[in-house]
C-alpha positions, -999 to +999 in steps of 0.1 A: +667+080-183+636+094-197+608+103-172+574+088-179+547+114-175+511+105-167+487+108-195+460+134-188+425+121-192+404+138-219+373+134-196+370+144-159+367+115-135+331+113-123+323+119-087+310+086-073+288+106-050+271+123-079+255+091-093+218+097-101+194+082-076+161+066-085+132+064-061+104+039-070+071+040-050+053+007-052+017-001-042-002-034-046-019-031-079-050-027-099-067-040-130-061-020-162-099-019-169-131-022-149-144-052-168-143-089-163-113-094-187-092-067-169-100-081-135-093-116-146-058-107-158-051-089-126-064-117-103-045-143-122-012-125-115-021-117-079-034-151-069-006-169-086+020-153-063+032-179-037+036-150-012-001-144-015-014-179-017+013-201-003+000-234-014+003-232-052-002-269-057-024-287-083-055-283-061-052-245-059-045-242-096-077-262-103-097-239-080-081-208-094-086-216-130-118-237-128-138-216-103-123-183-092-112-169-125-145-179-141-168-164-114-150-137-094-139-113-122-174-103-133-184-097-096-153-077-088-156-057-120-190-044-108-173-033-076-146-015-094-171+003-116-186+018-084-153+036-076-136+039-111-120+072-121-139+075-153-121+107-163-088+090-165-102+055-170-083+040-142-087+030-106-083+056-078-053+037-065-035+044-098-045+080-097-034+086-061-001+067-065+008+088-095+000+119-075+021+107-046+050+102-070+046+136-086+044+154-053+074+136-038+094+145-069+086+182-063+092+180-026+127+165-029+138+183-060+163+204-041+181+174-025+203+162-054+199+144-087+169+122-078+144+108-102+110+096-087+087+071-104+060+047-094+048+011-100+024-016-090+034-050-078+006-065-099-007-049-131+006-018-147+029+001-145+050-029-135+080-029-113+101-040-143+090-011-164+097+013-135+132+000-129+139+000-166+128+036-169+149+047-140+179+028-154+174+045-188+176+078-170+210+070-156+200+059-121+229+039-106+213+038-072+177+027-065+155+032-034+124+011-035+095+023-013+069-003-006+038+018+004+028-005+032+032+009+067+030-026+082+053-054+069+040-087+057+054-113+034+024-110+012+030-073+005+064-059+014+084-091+008+068-098-026+078-063-038+114-072-029+110-106-046+100-089-079+126-062-076+153-088-072+139-108-101+142-078-124+177-070-112+188-106-118+184-100-155+204-068-155+241-068-163+246-033-148+226-035-116+219-004-096+229-004-060+197-012-040+180+000-009+145-007+004+126+014+029+116-004+061+080-006+074+069+025+092+040+011+113+051+029+145+070+059+130+060+090+150+055+110+118+031+083+105+011+082+137+009+120+139-003+121+103-030+095+110-042+115+140-043+148+121-062+131+093-088+116+116-093+148+136-096+169+104-122+146+089-142+142+121-144+179+123-163+180+090-189+154+100-225+164+110-223+139+139-199+128+166-190+091+163-194+070+194-162+051+185-137+046+157-130+013+140-094+008+128-097-017+100-066-034+085-064-058+056-067-094+068-044-123+065-047-160+071-040-169+107-017-197+094+007-171+080+010-154+114+015-188+130+045-193+107+061-161+119+048-132+098+050-100+120+020-083+103-005-087+131+021-074+157+026-044+134-011-037+132-014-039+169+015-016+174+000+010+150-033+009+168-018+012+202+003+041+192-027+058+176-048+052+207-021+068+229-017+098+205-055+104+204-062+097+241-085+068+233-089+034+250-095+001+233-133+006+235-131+038+215-106+028+189-113-008+179-089-029+159-104-052+132-094-070+100-112-069+067-111-085+032-108-122+041-108-147+012-117-184+011-128-206+040-098-207+063-094-188+095-081-153+091-070-127+116-098-117+139-119-098+149-134-094+114-144-059+104-178-067+089-189-089+118-177-064+143-196-035+126-227-056+125-225-065+161-218-029+172-251-019+155-270-047+171-255-037+205-270-002+201-241+018+187-256+043+163-227+064+151-193+052+140-163+062+119-139+037+102-102+045+095-080+022+074-044+028+087-029-001+067-036+015+033-015+044+021-040+052-007-077+047-011-086+017-032-113-009-037-109-022-002-115+013+013-138+030-011-161+001-019-157-025+008-156-001+038-174+030+026-202+011+008-205-025+018-197-020+055-218+012+057-247-009+044-240-036+070-240-011+097-273+006+088-289-028+080-283-039+116-296-007+132-268+018+128-277+053+117-246+073+108-214+059+093-183+077+081-153+063+062-122+083+069-100+088+038-065+073+037-036+096+039-033+096+001-014+126-013-026+149+014+000+173+030+002+151+061+005+119+040+032+133+017+051+145+047+054+109+059+066+097+026+090+126+021+107+121+055+109+084+051+126+087+017+150+114+028+160+094+058+167+063+037+186+083+011+212+096+036+247+091+022+234+091-013+223+127-017 
């Protein structure tokens, strides 16, 4: 009887643990240009998302196309022009997110075969282009990092929705992980405290109190079970504890409401106006819900709300920068990513 010998493979068997890993940082989005046309394209995509505007019925479509997209783009384009990165011809959000991606890639370069890229949920570069680029570079595993400390369906969940839509059209899907919200992560809270203290030390005045302003949300979304408000409260309470401040010295508010319905309260603009009317003359505002400075922080807070404060009797106003790509901010992202990549690298 002739023995059957195994045929030796011409190629070595790949180590499953050696599969290249892709990391995709995702932020909200931005127009491609600071003009009415660019803003219109961006707003159409953003406001057509049922996670953002849940009632996408005929009435909303008529309002969106007949009123909002006719009037709002020109107004918002003027706001974008106030903060636009003219050197790169892009919004600061795009500039900062790119920098976060580049710095993260450098920071984790020694942790295995990892490729880092970035995308926007709305606008460009799209999530689809980001996933396609990572797949083209051989990434069989994908970690998606929504850059929102506090979870909400209108931010974190819609990132996952879009990622899954893209994967649904792929025959060779990467294995997927998504980082969790980090609203009470000790590293995040510590980074916020360091950032605030560092910036306050540069001011020519001592604020009487700090306003922590988070992006708003319709109250109805919270009533349906969205945990966003609870996450914002938890962040604020943890930051108060870390900085030794009570609720009168670190005030929680919500900004950027849209439409006529009731949104989360107290409202940032009304609170700032009332503080000035009540005799507060010096304040600082921090925006812990934003991982990068953008229209809502650089224009709405640092310009519009500063004007509201002084118009009502306030004297000195400071907008504290987001964590952005600072050393403290990047440390938060690096630790979050490395924690979620355990077992892959």
